N, C-alpha and C positions, 0 to 999 in steps of 0.2 A: 505494501499500498505506499503511497506517497505519503510522507511523512512532513504532517501540518504543522506550524512548531507552535509551542506552549509557553510562555511566560513563566509559569510555577506549577511546583506540582500539587497533587491533588491532597484535602486531607482525606486520612481513612477511611473515612465513614465513606464517602462519596466512591470509592473503589469496591463498596462491597454492590453487585448487579441489583439486588432490590431496592435497597436506600436510594441510589443512581434514579432508577426505574419513576420512584416515586416523586422525587424531584422533578424530573422530566415531565411527569404527567401533569405535576402541580400547575408547571409554570405554563404549559401551552393551555392547561382549565382556565387558567387567569386570562392569559388574553382573549377566550370568547368571552368569559364573563366580563371584561371591559368593552368589548364588541358590543355585549346585548342589548342595552340600552339604546342603540343605535338603528334607523330604519337603512336598506338599503340606499335609501338615496344619500341620506347620512356619510354613509362609509366610500362615497364616492367621490364628495368633492377635494378638492385642491384648491384653499385661499390663498396660497401666495406659493412662492417658489419653494421656499423654507418647509413647510408646511408638506405632508406625506399622506395622501389619503389614505382613513383609517386599513380599508380593503385593501391598500398598497403594505401596507404593516402586516398584513394577517399575513400576506403571501408570501413578503420578504424570508420575514422569521421562518417560514416552510422550507422557502428555497436553500436559507443557508443550511438546514438539515441535509435536504435532499443532494445537495451539493458538494459538502464537504465532510458529510457522513454517510448517507447510504450508496453515493456511487463510486466514492472513496474506498469504503470498503468492500466493494460490489461492482466494479465495473460491467459486467453483465445487467446492471439491474437495468429498469427500465424507466425514463420518467414519465411522469403523472402526463405533463403535458410539455413537449418539446418547445413550445412555442414562450413557457414560464421562465425558460433561460434568460432570453432577453429581457422579458416583459418587468419581472422583479430583481434581476440583479443591482446590488445599489451603487458603488464604485469600484468592483472588483476589476482591474484591467486584465487580468491574466483571467479571466475568465469568460471574456470575449466581451463584443459591443453590446450594450445594454439602451433603454429608452432612457430619453433625456430627463432629469431629474423634473425640468418644471413645467414635463407634460402629461406626471401621471394620471393627473386626472381625469386625462382623456382615455384612459385606458377603462370605457363602460364593460367593455366584454374581455375576458371574461365575469361574467355576475358574481354576485357575493355570494351564492350558491355552491358556485362552482370554487370559489374560494374555499369554504366551509369544507368540502368535500377535499380537496388538496391536501388543507391540514388534519383531516383525518387518517387521511391516506398515510402523510408520512410517519406523522404519531404511533398508529400500529405498525408500519411495519419497523418501525425502529426499533418500538416496546416488542415486538416478535421477536428481535434477534439478539435482546441486550445478554441475555442469560448463554448464547454460544457464544458470541465474541468476549463475555466473561473468560473463557475459557482457554483463547488465544493468548500469546506469549503478549502481546502486545496490548493487552488489556487497559493497562495503565494508560498510555498514549490513547488508545479510543475513549474511555472514560474523562478524560481529559479534553479529550475533544468536545465529547458531549454538553460537559457544563462548560464549555466557552460558549456553546450554543445557547445554554440559557441564559447563561450572563447577559449574551448578547439580545434576547429576547426580550430579558427586563428592561433593556435600554429603550425596547423598543415599546414597550408598555407605557414606561414614562413619555415618551414620545408620541403615542394614539392620545393621550392623555391632554398635552399639552397643545397638541396638531388640529382636535378637534375642538377645543376650545377656542383654537383661532378660524375654526371654520364657524362653528352657533355665533362667535360673534360679528361673524359677515351677515348673517341675517338680520334682514330689518328690524324682525320681529324680538331677537334675540332671546330665542328658546334654552332652556336647561338643560346641560346632562342627566342631572341630577335633582334629588329634591326629595326634604326638605331644607333649606339651606341650615347651616349647623351653627348655633350662635354659642356664640364666646364673650362671655362677662366678665374675663377677671380685665384687670387694669394692669399694662406694661409696668415693670418696674423702673425705677429711673437710670437713668445712663449711669454709670461709674464706671470707672478703667482698673483693669488686671495688670497688677506686672509683672514682665518677664526677664529675670537677667540673660546676661551675655554666657556665651558657652557654646561646644563643638557638640553638634546632636545630627543626628542621623534623619534622615530623609531618605524616604520610598519605600516598597514593599520589604518586609524581611524573609520573603519566601517561605511561609508557612500558610498553606491555603493559596484559594486561588488569587490572583489579579493578574490584570493585565500588562502586556509588554512595557505601557510606556509609565508605570508604576514605580520601575526601577532599572539600572542596580540604585541597592540601597547603597547610600553615601554619605559622607561627612559632610554638613555645615556648618560655619561659622556663624552665628546667631550675637549681634550687636542687643544692647537691652530695646527691649519694644517696648507696648504697652496696647491691648485689647478691650474695644469696649467689651461690657458683660451680657450685651444683645445687641440683635440686630440694629437697625433703623426703623423707626414705626411709620407708619403714615401717618401722624401728626407731626412728626418731625419733617417729611418731606411736602405736609401742606405750609408749612412755616417757611422750606425753601421756597417752594411759588411763592408766596404771600411777598416775601421780601426781592422777589426778580430775579428769582435765581435761575430761569430761562433767557431771561433779558442781558443779562451781564456777561458779554464777552471776557474778560478779566477770570471767572472762573471755568473757564471750559481750555481744554486741550483743543489743536488747531482743527485738527480735523473734528472733534467733537464739536464745536460751531457751527463748521460750515453743516455738517449735519443739522444741528438745532435750525440752522437758517433753510436749510431746504427742504425739510421735513414739518417747517413751522411747530415742530417740536413744544407744547405748551405742559407738558404732566407724562408721567407713566402710560405707558400703552392699558388698554383698556379702561380707563377714568374719564370720566365726562363730570362737568361742572353745569349743576342744574338750580336756577336761583343762589342760594348761599350754603349750597353743600356741593359735596364731591360723592362721586358713585362709581363702582366699580364693576365691568362686564366678569362675571364668576361664574364657573361651572354649573352653578345653579339659577343661571341668569345674571340681569342687573341689580346688585344692592348697594345699600348705602355703605360709604366705607367706616368700618371698623378703628378707628385712628388709632386706637394699641398694637394693631397687627403689624409685623412687618412687610414695609413696602413693597413691592415684588413689582414682576418685568418692568426693569430697569433695563437700560443698557450699560457698557460700562465708562459711553464718557458721559451719562448723567451718575453712575454711582463715584464716579472721581471728580465731578463739579460741585456736587454736594461735600464730599469731602471736604476740598477747597475750601468752599465755603463753609463751614462746621471748623476749620482750621486745623484739620487731621490729614488723613491721607489712608490709603486703600491698603489692607494688609498685603506681603507677598506671601505667596502659596508657603514657602515654607514655614512661616510666623502660623499662621494656621495651624499646618499639620502639626508642630512642636508643641503647642498648645492644647490639640485634639490629644497628641497623647501623653500630656501629662494629666488627662482628667481619668479620676479615677472610676467616674460613673456618668454614663450618658443618658439615666434614667429612662422613658416612655418615647423617644420620637415621634414626630406628628409627621408620618411619613405614609405609605399607602396602605399599610396594613390598619390607622387608625381610622381609614375610611372618611376624615373631612376630606378630602381633596381641597384643601386650601390653608393658607397659615391661618396661626393661631398667634394671639399674644401669648409672650412669654410666660410659663410654666411656674411655682417653686423650684429651686433649686434641690434635686435629690441627694441625699447622703454621698459627698465623694464627687461634686461638680461644683466645677468653680465659677463658671459662664454659662449663658442661656442658649439652648438651641444651635451649639456646633454641629450637630446633625439635625437634619427635617426641616421642614418649614420652608425654608426657600435656599437657593445655590446664593454664593456667597463670591461677589465677583473680587480677585485680584488684581493688584499691577504688574502681576507675571506675566509675560509671555510663554506661551506654550511652546516648549522646546524639551530636547532630549536630556536627560540625566547625563552626568560623564559616565564615558563607558558603555551606554545604550547604542546597541545596532538592531536596527530593522530587521525583524527575522524574515527567511528566505520564504519562497513559497505565495500563495494568493491569499493566506490568514496575514499574510505579513504587511499587509496594506492596510492592517484593519485602523492604526492609530497613527505609525510614522512620516506618513505621505500627509498629514494635516497640518507637519510642525513647523508651519508660518501663517503669520497672518492673525492669530486665535490667541487669546488669555484663557490662562485658568479661573475656574469657577471651585469654591470648596462647599461642601459641606452637604450637601445632599436636599431635596424639597418634601412637599407633601402631596408629593407623587412618584418619589423614588420607588421602588419594591423594597420591603422590610426587610434586611438580609443582604442587600445590594452594595450599602456605601461599607466603605473602610475608610481609617485616618488616611491612608496613601494614595485613596481617589482621587483622580485629577481626571476634573472635567472641564471642557475647551469649547469655546464660540470666539465667533468674530465678532471686535468692538459693539456692532451695530444690533448684534442679536438681542430682543428683547421679549419674545413671545413664551422666553421659558421662564420659570418661576422663580426668577433672579434677582437678590437685591442687593446690600452690603450691610459689614459692619466695618464701625471706623478703628482706626489705627494712627499711633503717632511714635516717634523714636522720645527717649527719654534719656 
């Protein structure tokens, strides 16, 4: 079989075929559950180039397993539909030509029902082979490849929700994906600063359990003293930024950021609207009044950097956030996909062993760190080697996970990345400063 690269060894538990089978089925079932509230018409739409239709996410994750697991382990296997290799490849140049990303919404056929059949077929075929594959000498590699596919599908579960949010916001009636809207009566704690001393720290994944290739190799980094805010910036604080002319003051903005403000006529985060004397935000539950105590979300790097400048602070560097997360003795119960809230929430009381609020869950936190390779990183060979390394240009790192990140998918070393203009993810900020 072709040796597709895996960056880290699996935990011993996932080398058990029964355990891995249960995880695989759970991931595949969860995607179907997330798509269940949507109509075939909903699942077809693509509201901008960065958004992919729900139907495409469902098909692409199946294409990944069919292409990199089934056809790799059994070259004689017959594809579900030969056209799918072109239609549902994302960016794997080694796998041949693919349908243009900005035209995914034009794939009206195959219909949603055929995509569901495709998913069920691929799932059934893999489950039927697991016990047989577990007897092979290369089973650890096979199990690792399936686990990579599971993590890949979890990424698309998060994208499915952020993408359908943008799709539904484009409908003039602004329908909700779910109901009722979850209330949060808590008040955000006052912003205070937590200091971290200088020293040599380990950054990157330590090799235990699964991680993506871009999370390593683990390496040493010298930290200068810094401070982090105890919680992310809230909607109330963002309203103060707006009211103080934050979107009108070029001195607050990076040059490219100010060009973005002028070209877009930006006045507020994505999904915000001002009605009379108050702000509202479009959510996965439809349009709702702004909760001033929730973390602000759907801002891009330029907005985050401008706010930090206005506040007399700066954006954190990614290694500062990772180091701070490593020092936490507890993460409590994060507001991630497992909570079912599907929306950022005000900070809860700190659990025993916690130092800062919401270091994981609720919102992805922008950093000032460009997405680049760690010392010693090499892009793995083969098709799966196109997974992360090829995007290490013109992107910035976000840390921390969001309210729609699957539970257990986040790690302290996890590196998310998007272009500076990206707003449609649940992205916000935590302030930092030098001390």
